C-alpha positions as CSV (number, residue, x, y, z in Angstrom):
1,M,-0.2,-0.1,-0.2
2,R,1.3,3.2,-0.7
3,P,1.9,5.9,2.2
4,A,-1.2,8.9,2.5
5,L,-0.1,11.9,0.1
6,G,-2.4,13.9,1.1
7,P,-0.4,16.6,3.6
8,A,2.4,16.1,1.5
9,L,0.6,17.2,-1.4
10,L,-1.0,20.1,0.1
11,L,2.5,21.6,1.8
12,S,3.9,20.8,-1.4
13,G,1.1,22.8,-3.2
14,A,1.0,25.4,-0.7
15,C,5.1,26.4,-0.7
16,L,4.4,26.3,-4.4
17,W,1.4,29.0,-4.4
18,I,3.3,31.0,-1.9
19,Y,6.4,31.2,-4.3
20,L,4.2,31.8,-7.4
21,L,3.2,34.9,-5.5
22,Y,5.7,35.7,-4.0
23,G,8.8,34.6,-4.6
24,A,8.2,35.1,-8.6
25,T,7.8,38.0,-8.1
26,L,10.9,39.3,-6.2
27,G,12.5,37.9,-8.9
28,R,10.9,39.1,-11.4
29,S,10.7,42.7,-9.5
30,F,14.9,42.4,-9.5
31,T,15.2,40.8,-13.3
32,E,12.9,43.9,-14.3
33,S,15.1,46.7,-12.4
34,Y,18.4,45.7,-13.2
35,V,19.4,46.5,-17.1
36,D,22.9,45.3,-18.3
37,S,24.2,47.3,-21.2
38,T,25.7,45.5,-23.0
39,T,23.2,42.1,-23.2
40,T,19.4,44.0,-23.2
41,S,18.5,45.8,-26.2
42,H,15.5,47.3,-25.4
43,V,14.6,49.6,-22.0
44,V,13.9,47.1,-19.7
45,V,10.3,49.0,-17.3
46,P,10.4,48.2,-14.0
47,S,7.9,46.1,-12.7
48,F,6.3,48.1,-10.5
49,A,5.5,50.1,-13.6
50,R,4.3,47.4,-15.7
51,R,1.5,47.1,-11.6
52,V,0.5,50.2,-12.2
53,A,-0.2,49.8,-16.1
54,A,-2.9,46.9,-15.0
55,Q,-4.2,48.7,-12.1
56,H,-4.9,51.7,-14.2
57,A,-5.9,49.9,-17.0
58,D,-9.6,51.8,-17.0
59,R,-7.2,54.9,-18.2
60,C,-5.1,53.0,-21.2
61,V,-7.8,53.1,-23.2
62,N,-6.4,53.7,-27.3
63,P,-9.3,55.0,-29.5
64,Y,-7.8,54.4,-32.3
65,N,-7.4,50.6,-31.1
66,E,-11.0,50.7,-30.7
67,E,-13.9,49.7,-33.4
68,G,-14.8,52.3,-35.5
69,L,-15.0,54.6,-38.3
70,L,-13.5,57.5,-40.1
71,Y,-16.0,60.2,-40.4
72,F,-14.5,63.7,-42.8
73,P,-17.7,65.2,-44.2
74,G,-15.9,65.7,-47.6
75,S,-13.4,64.6,-49.8
76,T,-11.4,67.8,-49.1
77,D,-12.3,67.9,-45.4
78,L,-9.5,68.6,-43.6
79,L,-10.5,70.1,-40.2
80,N,-14.0,67.7,-39.5
81,T,-12.2,64.4,-40.3
82,T,-11.6,62.4,-37.4
83,Y,-12.1,58.6,-36.0
84,V,-15.6,57.9,-34.9
85,T,-15.4,55.1,-31.9
86,F,-18.7,53.3,-32.1
87,S,-20.6,53.2,-28.6
88,S,-23.8,53.1,-26.9
89,L,-25.5,55.6,-29.2
90,L,-25.4,53.1,-31.9
91,D,-27.2,50.6,-29.8
92,S,-30.4,52.9,-29.6
93,D,-33.9,51.6,-30.5
94,I,-33.7,50.7,-34.1
95,S,-37.9,51.3,-34.5
96,S,-36.2,54.9,-34.5
97,V,-35.6,54.5,-38.0
98,S,-38.7,53.1,-39.7
99,V,-40.5,55.3,-41.8
100,E,-44.1,55.9,-40.6
101,N,-44.6,59.2,-43.2
102,Y,-42.4,58.1,-46.3
103,P,-44.4,59.8,-49.1
104,D,-43.9,56.9,-51.1
105,A,-46.6,54.4,-50.9
106,M,-44.6,51.1,-51.2
107,L,-41.9,52.3,-48.8
108,R,-44.3,53.7,-45.9
109,G,-44.4,52.1,-42.6
110,Q,-41.2,50.0,-44.2
111,R,-37.9,49.7,-42.4
112,A,-35.4,52.8,-44.2
113,F,-32.5,54.2,-42.8
114,P,-32.7,58.3,-44.7
115,N,-29.2,60.1,-44.7
116,R,-28.8,61.9,-41.3
117,P,-26.1,63.3,-39.7
118,L,-23.8,62.0,-37.0
119,P,-24.9,62.2,-33.7
120,Q,-22.7,65.7,-31.7
121,A,-22.3,63.6,-29.0
122,L,-20.7,61.1,-31.3
123,I,-18.3,63.1,-32.8
124,D,-17.3,64.9,-29.6
125,A,-16.2,61.4,-28.1
126,A,-13.7,60.9,-31.1
127,P,-10.0,61.2,-30.6
128,H,-8.7,64.9,-30.3
129,N,-8.8,67.1,-33.7
130,W,-5.0,67.4,-33.0
131,L,-4.5,69.1,-37.2
132,K,-7.4,71.8,-36.3
133,D,-5.4,73.1,-32.9
134,L,-2.2,73.0,-35.2
135,M,-3.3,74.6,-38.0
136,L,-5.4,77.4,-36.1
137,L,-2.0,78.2,-34.4
138,K,-0.1,78.6,-37.3
139,E,-2.3,81.4,-38.6
140,A,-2.6,83.2,-35.4
141,T,1.3,82.8,-35.0
142,A,1.5,84.5,-38.5
143,S,-0.8,87.3,-37.6
144,K,0.0,88.1,-33.9
145,Q,-3.3,86.7,-32.9
146,L,-2.3,83.9,-30.2
147,A,-4.0,85.8,-27.4
148,K,-6.9,84.7,-28.9
149,Y,-6.4,81.1,-27.6
150,P,-5.0,80.5,-25.0
151,E,-6.8,77.2,-24.7
152,V,-5.5,75.9,-27.9
153,V,-2.0,77.5,-27.2
154,E,-2.1,75.8,-23.4
155,R,-3.4,72.4,-25.0
156,T,-0.1,72.1,-27.7
157,N,2.5,73.4,-26.2
158,W,3.8,69.6,-25.2
159,L,4.4,69.6,-28.8
160,R,7.3,72.4,-28.7
161,N,10.5,71.1,-29.6
162,R,9.7,67.4,-30.2
163,T,11.1,64.8,-33.0
164,I,9.5,62.1,-34.8
165,L,11.5,59.0,-36.6
166,L,9.8,57.3,-39.2
167,V,11.5,54.7,-40.8
168,G,9.5,53.7,-44.0
169,D,9.1,54.8,-47.7
170,S,7.0,57.4,-49.5
171,I,3.9,56.7,-48.3
172,D,4.8,58.1,-45.3
173,R,7.5,60.6,-46.4
174,S,4.0,62.5,-48.1
175,M,2.1,62.0,-45.3
176,S,4.2,64.2,-42.9
177,A,4.9,66.4,-46.4
178,F,1.1,67.6,-45.7
179,L,1.2,67.9,-42.4
180,C,4.5,69.3,-41.7
181,Q,4.7,71.9,-44.9
182,R,1.4,72.1,-46.7
183,N,-0.3,72.5,-43.3
184,L,2.0,73.7,-40.9
185,G,4.1,75.6,-43.4
186,G,7.2,73.8,-42.4
187,E,10.4,73.8,-44.4
188,N,10.8,70.4,-45.8
189,G,14.1,69.2,-47.7
190,M,16.1,65.8,-49.0
191,G,19.3,64.7,-47.4
192,P,22.4,65.0,-49.6
193,Y,22.2,61.7,-51.4
194,G,18.5,62.5,-52.8
195,F,15.0,62.1,-51.1
196,Q,15.1,58.3,-51.2
197,T,17.3,58.0,-48.7
198,T,16.6,60.4,-46.1
199,T,14.4,63.9,-45.6
200,R,13.9,66.2,-42.6
201,C,10.4,68.2,-41.9
202,H,11.0,71.5,-39.6
203,V,7.8,73.5,-38.4
204,P,9.5,76.8,-37.1
205,F,6.7,78.0,-34.6
206,L,6.8,74.7,-33.4
207,N,10.3,74.1,-33.2
208,F,8.7,70.4,-34.6
209,T,10.4,68.0,-36.8
210,L,10.0,64.9,-38.4
211,I,12.9,63.0,-39.8
212,G,12.4,60.1,-42.8
213,W,14.9,57.2,-43.3
214,H,14.0,55.2,-46.5
215,I,14.0,51.7,-46.8
216,A,14.3,50.5,-50.1
217,S,12.8,47.0,-49.4
218,L,14.4,44.9,-47.1
219,Y,16.7,42.8,-49.8
220,D,20.0,42.8,-48.1
221,T,21.8,43.5,-51.7
222,K,21.3,44.8,-54.5
223,P,20.0,42.6,-57.3
224,T,20.7,42.8,-60.8
225,W,17.1,43.3,-62.2
226,W,16.7,46.5,-59.5
227,W,14.4,48.6,-60.6
228,K,15.8,51.6,-59.3
229,K,19.8,51.5,-61.2
230,D,20.8,55.0,-59.9
231,M,20.2,53.5,-56.7
232,E,23.3,52.5,-55.0
233,I,22.6,51.3,-51.9
234,V,19.4,48.8,-51.4
235,D,20.3,47.2,-47.8
236,F,19.1,48.9,-44.5
237,E,22.9,48.1,-43.1
238,H,24.8,50.2,-45.4
239,R,22.2,53.2,-45.9
240,W,22.2,53.4,-41.7
241,E,25.9,54.1,-41.4
242,K,25.7,56.2,-45.1
243,Y,22.7,57.9,-44.3
244,F,20.5,57.2,-41.5
245,L,23.1,58.0,-38.6
246,P,24.2,61.4,-39.8
247,S,20.5,62.6,-40.4
248,L,20.5,62.9,-36.8
249,I,23.4,65.1,-36.4
250,A,22.2,68.6,-35.6
251,D,24.6,71.4,-36.9
252,N,25.7,71.8,-33.4
253,G,27.0,68.2,-33.3
254,A,24.6,67.2,-31.0
255,R,22.8,63.9,-31.9
256,V,19.2,64.8,-32.3
257,H,16.8,63.3,-29.2
258,I,14.2,61.3,-30.8
259,D,11.0,61.5,-29.0
260,L,9.1,58.8,-31.1
261,A,9.9,56.4,-33.9
262,V,7.7,54.7,-36.3
263,V,8.4,51.4,-38.0
264,Q,7.4,49.8,-41.4
265,S,8.1,48.3,-44.7
266,G,5.7,46.4,-47.3
267,M,5.1,48.2,-50.6
268,W,9.1,48.0,-51.9
269,D,9.0,44.7,-50.7
270,H,6.0,43.8,-52.9
271,G,7.6,45.4,-55.7
272,A,11.2,43.6,-54.9
273,F,9.4,39.8,-55.0
274,V,7.5,40.5,-58.3
275,T,10.3,41.4,-60.0
276,S,12.3,39.2,-58.7
277,R,9.7,36.0,-59.4
278,L,9.6,37.7,-63.2
279,A,13.5,37.9,-63.0
280,E,13.7,33.7,-62.4
281,Y,11.4,33.8,-65.7
282,A,13.2,36.2,-67.3
283,A,16.5,34.1,-66.9
284,K,15.0,31.4,-68.8
285,N,14.4,33.5,-71.9
286,G,17.7,34.8,-72.4
287,G,17.1,37.5,-70.0
288,N,14.2,39.0,-71.3
289,M,12.2,40.7,-68.7
290,N,9.6,41.0,-71.2
291,A,8.9,37.0,-72.2
292,P,6.3,35.2,-71.2
293,P,4.8,35.4,-68.3
294,G,4.5,39.6,-69.1
295,P,4.3,42.0,-67.0
296,K,4.8,41.6,-63.2
297,N,2.2,40.0,-61.4
298,F,1.6,42.0,-58.2
299,K,-2.1,39.8,-58.0
300,R,0.2,37.1,-56.9
301,S,-0.1,35.9,-53.5
302,L,3.3,35.9,-51.6
303,N,4.9,31.6,-51.0
304,F,6.6,30.8,-47.5
305,L,10.2,31.7,-48.3
306,E,8.9,35.3,-49.0
307,L,7.7,35.7,-46.1
308,R,10.1,34.3,-43.8
309,F,12.4,36.3,-45.4
310,F,10.7,39.1,-45.2
311,I,9.7,38.0,-41.4
312,N,12.9,37.9,-40.3
313,R,14.9,40.7,-42.1
314,F,12.3,43.2,-41.0
315,R,12.7,41.7,-37.1
316,T,16.4,42.4,-37.9
317,L,15.2,45.9,-39.2
318,L,13.4,46.8,-35.9
319,Q,16.0,45.2,-33.5
320,R,18.5,47.7,-35.0
321,V,15.8,50.8,-34.5
322,L,15.3,49.8,-31.0
323,D,19.2,49.3,-30.4
324,D,20.3,52.6,-31.6
325,L,17.4,54.0,-29.6
326,P,17.2,52.4,-26.3
327,D,15.0,55.4,-24.9
328,T,12.7,56.4,-27.3
329,P,9.1,54.8,-27.6
330,V,9.1,52.8,-31.3
331,A,5.8,51.8,-32.6
332,C,5.3,50.1,-36.1
333,R,2.6,51.2,-38.4
334,A,0.1,48.9,-40.0
335,L,0.9,48.6,-44.3
336,T,-1.4,50.3,-46.6
337,E,-3.0,48.7,-49.3
338,R,-2.5,49.5,-53.3
339,S,-5.7,51.3,-54.9
340,L,-6.5,47.8,-56.9
341,G,-7.8,45.3,-54.8
342,D,-6.5,42.5,-56.7
343,E,-3.1,43.2,-56.1
344,N,-3.3,43.3,-52.3
345,T,-3.1,39.6,-51.5
346,A,0.2,40.2,-51.0
347,M,0.2,43.5,-49.4
348,H,-2.2,42.1,-46.3
349,Q,0.4,38.9,-46.2
350,L,3.2,41.7,-45.2
351,D,0.8,43.2,-43.2
352,R,0.2,40.6,-41.4
353,A,3.9,39.2,-41.5
354,Q,4.9,42.4,-40.4
355,A,2.6,42.6,-37.4
356,Y,3.9,39.2,-36.3
357,A,7.5,40.2,-36.0
358,C,6.7,43.8,-34.2
359,K,4.5,41.8,-31.8
360,T,7.7,39.4,-31.1
361,L,9.6,42.0,-29.9
362,D,7.1,44.0,-27.8
363,V,6.2,46.2,-30.0
364,E,3.2,47.5,-30.5
365,T,1.6,48.5,-34.0
366,I,-0.1,51.5,-35.0
367,P,-3.7,50.3,-36.9
368,F,-3.6,53.5,-39.5
369,S,-4.5,50.6,-42.5
370,T,-7.3,49.4,-40.4
371,N,-8.4,52.7,-40.4
372,I,-9.1,53.5,-43.6
373,F,-9.6,49.7,-45.0
374,G,-11.5,49.8,-48.6
375,I,-11.5,53.8,-49.1
376,F,-10.2,54.5,-52.5
377,G,-11.0,56.5,-55.5
378,T,-13.2,59.2,-53.6
379,G,-12.8,62.6,-54.6
380,N,-9.3,63.6,-54.2
381,L,-8.2,60.7,-51.5
382,L,-5.7,59.4,-54.1
383,I,-2.7,60.8,-56.5
384,D,-1.8,57.2,-58.0
385,A,-2.2,53.6,-57.3
386,I,-0.8,53.6,-53.6
387,H,-0.1,57.2,-52.0
388,Y,-3.1,59.2,-50.6
389,D,-3.5,63.1,-51.2
390,N,-3.9,65.7,-48.7
391,G,-7.1,65.2,-47.4
392,P,-8.9,63.0,-45.2
393,I,-6.7,59.9,-45.1
394,S,-3.5,62.6,-44.4
395,A,-5.5,64.4,-41.8
396,L,-6.0,60.7,-40.2
397,W,-2.7,59.8,-40.6
398,S,-1.3,62.9,-38.9
399,N,-3.7,63.0,-35.8
400,M,-3.2,59.3,-35.2
401,I,0.5,60.1,-35.2
402,L,0.3,62.8,-32.8
403,Y,-1.9,61.0,-30.8
404,Y,1.3,58.6,-29.9
405,L,3.0,61.4,-29.7
406,Y,0.8,63.0,-26.9
407,R,1.2,59.3,-25.4
408,T,5.1,59.8,-24.6
409,Q,4.6,62.6,-23.3
410,G,2.1,61.1,-21.0
411,G,-1.2,61.9,-22.4
412,L,-3.9,60.3,-22.5
413,D,-7.0,60.4,-24.7
414,I,-10.2,59.2,-23.3
415,N,-13.7,59.9,-24.9
416,G,-12.6,63.1,-26.2
417,T,-11.0,64.0,-22.9
418,L,-7.7,64.7,-22.7
419,S,-5.5,64.6,-19.6
420,L,-1.7,65.2,-19.1
421,D,0.3,65.3,-16.1
422,V,2.9,68.0,-16.7
423,G,6.2,67.3,-14.8
424,A,5.5,63.5,-15.1
425,P,8.4,61.1,-16.4
426,T,7.9,61.0,-20.3
427,G,9.8,58.8,-22.9
428,M,9.7,55.2,-22.3
429,P,8.3,55.9,-18.5
430,A,5.3,57.5,-20.0
431,W,4.8,55.1,-22.3
432,S,5.4,52.3,-20.9
433,R,2.0,53.1,-18.1
434,C,0.0,51.4,-20.9
435,H,2.5,49.6,-23.6
436,D,1.5,46.3,-21.5
437,Y,-2.4,46.5,-21.4
438,F,-2.2,47.7,-25.3
439,M,0.0,44.7,-26.4
440,Q,-2.6,42.2,-24.1
441,N,-6.0,43.7,-24.9
442,Y,-5.7,45.0,-29.1
443,P,-5.1,43.2,-31.6
444,S,-1.9,44.1,-34.4
């Protein structure tokens, strides 16, 4: 007969629970508070900050990650474009939309959905419209009328002397030019090696700067079939040393402090994979790139090898950003679509692959493309097959980027109500306050 194990099991279980509740917590507190700069590549936040985030989950609200809709009264309307989150206002009694007195007898008394203005309460609860504030501030500064808008001046003071780094392609480059140059009157320029290397746009009245690093796909070499023959360097590693890092040196020789870095790559990768496949077929036809199967096929799906390559290379890129900017909050930006819907199979795959890579490195994804999904060809929303014009889409991009920058300064935006603890820690401590909660509760 086996000896009775009940008391022993109970004692062992009690010890295990004591360890899990106290020992593991103490161990985690130690490891998360100690940062060895020779072995870590990302700022490690003390565990008390993570517990604070959990305790204040009701304050950790990212409006752009909530379900909602892009609201714009017109295709050229910048100032009234916003992202409206769904609320109980949309769950009201559905009988209120029946048409009892409709003039057409066939529809009288039937269910109908006449166009009605969006309820003002829903608009009021939307994320704050920073672009509207800043465009007003620009005009007031130029006309020396700032004294008329003390609330706007006070509300936007946090933005002064801030710098955003955009690691990506011409989509973010054009969006930043709309925000900085066209809408805020900033000074836009390119680096010494051209606009497909680095750009810099500066808004003097705010001392607000957007720096752009162009990622020409994640290819680690320049293939012989590369369509940009005059592009000297393709791989981001060599671009880093020659183009990127010099762009962070100020005129006085000091390194520029980056308040927020946003990273993405996809459009150029799509083009590279498509051209690579075409080159494979061309090699079988004497190098003729026009031989069957004909032009580049952007409609095809990517294969496993392409996606594996992309994920690994994007992780390497993102890790490089984290390593070089250890004190800077870093976010990924979800990939946008092409205007032709049947060319988006690969773009969707790349977006999901990038989101996975970001998640494995504990980096949040800005859901920009999610919030504009399927919006093409309306008015002046598009310039070409991939670039959006200055309008509702660029306004949303501006407000979303500024919202994430606001977070780095300790700002909260809950149901349209702003909260900023002046004097509280900024940067990584402010970003980390809700980071774990967002990673756990919002899909990428």
